C-alpha positions as CSV (number, residue, x, y, z in Angstrom):
1,M,98.3,108.9,47.4
2,I,94.7,109.1,46.2
3,H,94.1,106.7,43.4
4,N,90.6,105.2,44.1
5,V,87.7,107.5,44.8
6,A,84.1,106.7,45.9
7,I,81.4,109.3,45.5
8,V,78.3,108.9,47.6
9,G,75.6,110.9,45.8
10,V,76.0,111.4,42.1
11,G,73.8,114.5,41.7
12,L,75.0,117.7,40.2
13,I,78.1,118.2,42.5
14,G,79.0,114.5,42.8
15,A,78.8,113.8,39.1
16,S,80.6,117.0,38.3
17,L,83.4,116.0,40.7
18,G,83.5,112.6,39.0
19,L,83.9,114.2,35.5
20,G,86.7,116.4,36.8
21,L,88.5,113.6,38.6
22,K,88.4,111.4,35.5
23,D,90.7,113.9,33.9
24,N,93.3,113.4,36.7
25,H,95.8,110.8,35.4
26,K,96.5,109.8,39.0
27,I,92.9,108.7,39.6
28,E,92.5,105.1,38.6
29,K,88.9,104.5,39.5
30,V,85.8,106.5,40.4
31,V,83.0,104.5,42.0
32,G,79.5,105.9,42.2
33,I,77.1,105.2,45.1
34,D,73.5,106.4,45.1
35,Q,70.1,105.2,46.2
36,N,68.7,106.5,42.9
37,P,69.4,103.9,40.2
38,H,68.4,106.5,37.5
39,H,71.1,108.9,38.7
40,L,73.6,106.1,38.7
41,Q,72.8,105.1,35.1
42,Q,73.0,108.8,34.0
43,A,76.4,109.1,35.8
44,L,77.6,106.1,33.9
45,D,76.3,107.3,30.6
46,I,78.1,110.6,30.9
47,E,81.3,108.8,32.1
48,A,81.3,110.6,35.5
49,I,81.9,107.3,37.2
50,D,83.6,104.0,36.2
51,E,81.2,101.7,38.1
52,T,78.5,101.6,40.6
53,A,78.3,99.8,44.0
54,D,76.6,99.9,47.4
55,I,78.4,101.6,50.3
56,K,79.9,98.4,51.7
57,K,81.6,97.4,48.4
58,G,82.1,100.9,47.1
59,V,84.2,102.3,49.9
60,Q,86.4,99.3,50.9
61,A,89.2,100.1,48.4
62,A,88.7,103.9,48.3
63,D,91.5,106.2,49.3
64,L,89.0,109.1,49.2
65,V,85.3,109.1,49.9
66,V,83.3,112.2,48.9
67,V,79.9,112.4,50.5
68,A,77.8,114.5,48.2
69,V,74.4,114.3,49.8
70,P,72.1,116.9,51.4
71,V,73.6,118.3,54.6
72,G,70.9,116.7,56.8
73,S,72.1,113.2,55.6
74,I,75.8,113.6,55.8
75,K,76.3,112.4,59.3
76,S,74.3,109.2,58.8
77,V,76.1,108.5,55.5
78,V,79.6,109.0,57.0
79,D,78.6,106.7,59.9
80,E,77.8,104.0,57.3
81,V,81.0,104.7,55.4
82,L,83.1,104.3,58.5
83,K,81.9,100.7,59.0
84,Y,83.6,99.6,55.8
85,A,86.4,102.1,54.9
86,K,90.0,101.0,55.3
87,A,92.4,102.7,57.7
88,G,93.9,105.9,56.3
89,T,90.9,106.7,54.1
90,I,90.2,110.4,53.7
91,I,86.5,111.3,54.0
92,T,85.2,114.7,52.9
93,D,81.8,116.2,52.1
94,V,80.4,119.0,50.0
95,G,77.9,120.4,52.5
96,S,77.2,124.2,52.9
97,T,77.5,124.1,56.7
98,K,80.6,122.8,58.5
99,S,80.8,123.3,62.3
100,N,78.3,120.7,63.4
101,L,79.7,118.2,60.9
102,V,83.3,118.6,61.7
103,Q,82.9,118.6,65.4
104,D,81.1,115.2,65.3
105,L,82.7,113.5,62.3
106,E,86.3,114.4,62.9
107,H,86.3,112.5,66.2
108,K,84.3,109.5,64.8
109,S,86.6,109.1,61.9
110,A,89.7,109.2,64.0
111,T,88.4,106.3,66.1
112,K,88.3,104.2,62.9
113,D,91.7,105.4,61.8
114,C,90.2,107.5,59.0
115,I,90.6,111.2,58.3
116,Y,87.6,113.5,58.0
117,I,88.1,116.9,56.4
118,G,85.1,119.2,55.8
119,G,84.7,120.5,52.3
120,H,82.4,123.0,50.5
121,P,82.8,123.8,46.8
122,M,81.2,127.2,46.5
123,T,79.6,126.7,43.1
124,G,76.5,125.0,41.8
125,S,73.3,125.5,39.7
126,E,69.6,125.7,40.1
127,V,69.4,122.6,37.9
128,S,69.9,119.3,39.8
129,G,70.9,115.8,39.0
130,P,73.8,114.2,37.1
131,I,72.3,115.3,33.7
132,A,73.4,118.9,34.6
133,A,76.9,117.8,35.6
134,D,79.8,119.9,34.2
135,K,83.5,119.1,34.7
136,Y,84.2,122.8,34.5
137,L,81.8,123.6,37.4
138,F,84.7,124.1,39.8
139,E,86.8,126.2,37.4
140,N,87.9,129.4,39.4
141,A,85.4,128.5,42.1
142,I,86.4,128.7,45.8
143,Y,86.6,125.3,47.3
144,V,86.7,125.5,51.1
145,L,88.5,122.9,53.1
146,T,88.3,123.1,56.9
147,K,91.2,122.8,59.3
148,T,91.2,122.3,63.0
149,E,93.8,121.4,65.6
150,Q,93.1,117.7,64.9
151,T,93.4,117.9,61.1
152,D,96.0,115.7,59.5
153,Q,98.2,118.1,57.6
154,A,99.4,115.5,55.0
155,S,95.9,114.5,54.2
156,L,94.8,118.1,53.9
157,D,97.7,118.9,51.6
158,E,96.7,115.9,49.4
159,L,93.1,116.9,49.2
160,Q,94.0,120.5,48.5
161,Q,96.1,119.4,45.5
162,L,93.2,117.3,44.3
163,V,90.6,120.1,44.4
164,E,93.1,122.6,42.8
165,G,93.5,120.0,40.0
166,L,89.8,120.6,39.3
167,G,90.6,124.2,38.5
168,A,89.2,125.4,41.9
169,Q,90.9,127.9,44.3
170,S,91.3,126.2,47.6
171,L,90.6,128.2,50.8
172,I,91.6,126.7,54.1
173,I,89.6,128.1,57.0
174,S,88.1,126.9,60.3
175,P,84.6,125.4,60.3
176,E,83.3,128.3,62.4
177,H,84.7,131.0,60.2
178,H,83.2,129.2,57.2
179,D,79.7,129.1,58.7
180,Q,79.7,132.7,59.8
181,T,80.7,133.8,56.3
182,V,78.2,131.8,54.4
183,A,75.4,132.7,56.8
184,V,75.7,136.3,55.5
185,T,76.9,135.8,51.9
186,S,74.9,132.7,50.9
187,H,72.2,131.7,53.3
188,L,70.7,135.1,54.0
189,P,70.5,136.0,50.3
190,H,68.6,132.8,49.7
191,L,66.1,133.7,52.4
192,V,65.7,137.1,50.9
193,A,65.1,135.7,47.4
194,V,62.5,133.3,48.7
195,N,60.6,136.0,50.5
196,L,60.7,138.3,47.4
197,M,59.1,135.5,45.4
198,K,56.5,135.0,48.2
199,T,55.7,138.7,48.2
200,A,55.3,138.9,44.4
201,S,53.1,135.8,44.5
202,E,50.9,137.4,47.2
203,Y,50.4,140.5,45.0
204,E,49.7,138.3,42.0
205,V,46.6,136.9,43.6
206,D,44.9,140.3,42.8
207,D,47.0,141.3,39.8
208,E,48.3,138.8,37.2
209,L,50.4,141.5,35.6
210,I,52.8,141.4,38.6
211,T,54.7,138.3,37.3
212,S,54.2,139.2,33.7
213,L,55.9,142.6,34.1
214,I,58.7,141.4,36.4
215,A,61.9,143.3,35.5
216,G,65.4,141.9,35.1
217,G,66.5,143.1,38.6
218,F,63.8,141.0,40.2
219,R,64.7,138.0,38.1
220,D,68.4,138.3,39.0
221,T,67.6,138.7,42.7
222,T,65.2,135.8,42.9
223,R,67.1,133.4,40.6
224,I,68.5,131.4,43.6
225,A,65.0,130.9,45.0
226,A,64.8,128.1,42.4
227,G,67.3,126.0,44.4
228,D,66.6,122.5,45.8
229,P,64.1,122.9,48.8
230,E,65.5,119.8,50.6
231,M,69.0,121.1,50.4
232,W,68.1,124.6,51.7
233,K,65.9,123.3,54.5
234,D,68.9,121.3,55.8
235,I,71.2,124.3,55.4
236,F,69.0,126.7,57.4
237,L,68.5,124.2,60.2
238,N,72.1,123.1,60.4
239,N,73.4,126.7,60.5
240,R,70.4,127.9,62.4
241,E,72.0,130.2,65.0
242,L,74.2,132.1,62.6
243,V,71.4,132.4,60.0
244,L,69.1,133.8,62.6
245,N,71.8,136.3,63.6
246,A,72.1,137.5,60.0
247,V,68.3,137.7,59.7
248,E,68.2,140.0,62.8
249,V,70.8,142.4,61.3
250,F,68.9,142.4,58.0
251,E,65.6,143.1,59.8
252,D,67.2,146.1,61.6
253,K,68.5,147.5,58.4
254,L,65.1,147.0,56.7
255,A,63.4,148.7,59.6
256,D,65.7,151.7,59.2
257,F,64.8,152.0,55.5
258,K,61.1,151.6,56.3
259,E,61.3,154.4,58.9
260,M,63.1,156.8,56.5
261,I,60.4,156.2,53.8
262,N,57.7,156.5,56.4
263,Q,59.1,159.8,57.6
264,A,59.8,161.0,54.0
265,S,63.4,161.7,55.0
266,A,64.6,162.5,51.5
267,E,68.1,163.6,52.4
268,E,68.8,160.8,54.8
269,L,67.4,158.3,52.4
270,E,69.5,159.5,49.5
271,T,72.6,159.6,51.7
272,D,72.0,156.0,52.8
273,L,71.4,154.8,49.2
274,E,74.5,156.6,48.0
275,E,76.7,155.0,50.7
276,T,75.2,151.6,49.8
277,R,75.9,152.1,46.1
278,Q,79.5,153.0,46.8
279,A,79.9,149.9,49.0
280,R,78.5,147.7,46.3
281,R,80.8,149.2,43.7
282,E,83.8,148.4,45.9
283,L,82.9,144.7,46.2
284,P,85.4,142.3,44.6
285,M,83.5,141.1,41.5
286,K,84.5,137.5,41.8
287,K,81.5,135.6,40.6
288,K,82.3,132.1,41.9
289,G,83.9,132.7,45.2
290,L,85.4,134.9,47.9
291,L,88.7,136.0,46.5
292,A,89.1,139.4,45.0
293,S,89.5,139.8,41.2
294,N,90.0,143.5,40.6
295,F,91.4,143.6,37.1
296,E,88.2,144.2,35.1
297,L,86.9,145.7,31.9
298,I,83.3,146.8,31.1
299,L,82.5,146.0,27.5
300,T,79.5,147.3,25.5
301,L,78.3,144.9,22.7
302,P,75.6,145.2,20.0
303,D,72.6,143.0,20.0
304,E,73.9,140.6,17.4
305,P,74.4,136.8,17.2
306,N,77.6,135.6,18.8
307,A,78.6,139.1,19.9
308,I,80.0,137.8,23.2
309,G,81.6,134.8,21.4
310,Q,83.4,137.0,18.9
311,A,84.9,139.2,21.6
312,A,85.9,136.2,23.7
313,T,87.5,134.5,20.6
314,L,89.5,137.7,19.9
315,L,91.0,137.6,23.4
316,G,91.4,133.8,23.4
317,E,93.4,133.8,20.1
318,A,95.7,136.4,21.7
319,G,96.3,134.1,24.6
320,I,94.4,136.2,27.1
321,N,92.4,134.2,29.6
322,I,89.1,135.6,30.8
323,Q,88.7,134.6,34.4
324,D,85.0,135.6,34.7
325,I,82.2,137.0,32.6
326,E,79.1,138.7,34.0
327,V,76.2,140.3,32.0
328,L,75.5,143.6,33.6
329,K,72.8,145.2,31.4
330,V,70.7,144.0,28.5
331,R,68.9,146.4,26.2
332,D,67.1,146.1,22.8
333,D,70.1,147.4,21.0
334,G,72.7,145.4,23.0
335,G,74.2,145.4,26.4
336,T,77.2,145.5,28.7
337,I,79.3,142.8,30.2
338,R,82.0,142.7,32.8
339,L,85.2,140.8,32.0
340,S,87.7,140.0,34.8
341,F,91.3,138.9,34.6
342,K,93.8,137.4,37.1
343,Q,96.6,139.8,36.2
344,E,96.8,143.5,35.5
345,E,98.9,142.8,32.4
346,E,96.1,140.7,31.0
347,Q,93.6,143.5,31.7
348,E,95.8,146.0,29.9
349,Q,96.5,143.7,26.9
350,A,92.8,142.9,26.6
351,Y,91.9,146.6,26.8
352,R,94.3,147.6,24.0
353,L,93.2,144.7,21.8
354,L,89.5,145.5,22.1
355,K,90.1,149.2,21.5
356,E,92.1,148.4,18.4
357,N,89.2,146.4,17.1
358,N,86.7,149.2,17.6
359,Y,85.0,147.9,20.7
360,K,83.5,150.2,23.3
361,V,85.4,149.3,26.4
362,V,86.1,150.9,29.8
363,K,88.9,149.9,32.1
364,K,87.6,149.6,35.7
365,Q,90.1,151.0,38.2
């Protein structure tokens, strides 16, 4: 059983994990390990950890060691952990790439009678450090755990129960499948966002109004470009081959659009845009992960203080749980939001209740 946990790296993810684990009555102690003394103090102040230690002291009694450091540092940190961890210790990480890590660390851990299981909570924030920690960060988020032919099933089951106790939805897949998926759905979008910002910055040299008049769509698309540069450098390099494959496909699609515009192919361009619009509409609108959430309502609200809060309170008091909220459009007189629910019954109940209270609401089929 997992009773004692050591977290190496108490930044946003590590400290958020600590906060979530402290609510688990089976966890007796959470030890924080970090080279940054300021981060350790912050983690103590917000009660994300019970005490601090160096790696040697911090992992000796740990049943679980979570390595929450940048991808490029994970291997060296795990090597250090293995010098002092007791037999049977489960070691996991929170890195955004898996194949390289699992291939190397699974074998190394086995030679020390420890169990390594790759992990990736698919959630986060542009804000870093323990000061931004949130024990609800993993709520409804996909938490990937990797499985190979060498994975100890009992340890995987125990770790799966632990992450689901954080409110996350566990997803057990191979390291290779994980890396292929995130190359397209996470790593490529970040590259696109970065390059959009670079493009706007280049135009701004000659026209300062470029950034002053940036629209909401640009802000939404480039939001992730504010992510930690060190973290993303490591991600791109550790998943290099699959990221480059995704970039090549993107370049081909971009070249197609460029040619249609260059040739003024109005009909072909409109057809392509319409097909893309339909594909986008059919995407599962699950904000925090990979699993479909198809029971949705589109709610129009006035531009008034606490408009969203009042609608959410109405549903909450009726015992209806909103799985996800997404702001779709904002206008001077109000805007629209998307509400998603786990069950069709919840969607139907919420729809009736909102209509009865004179809200403008549409059920998404």
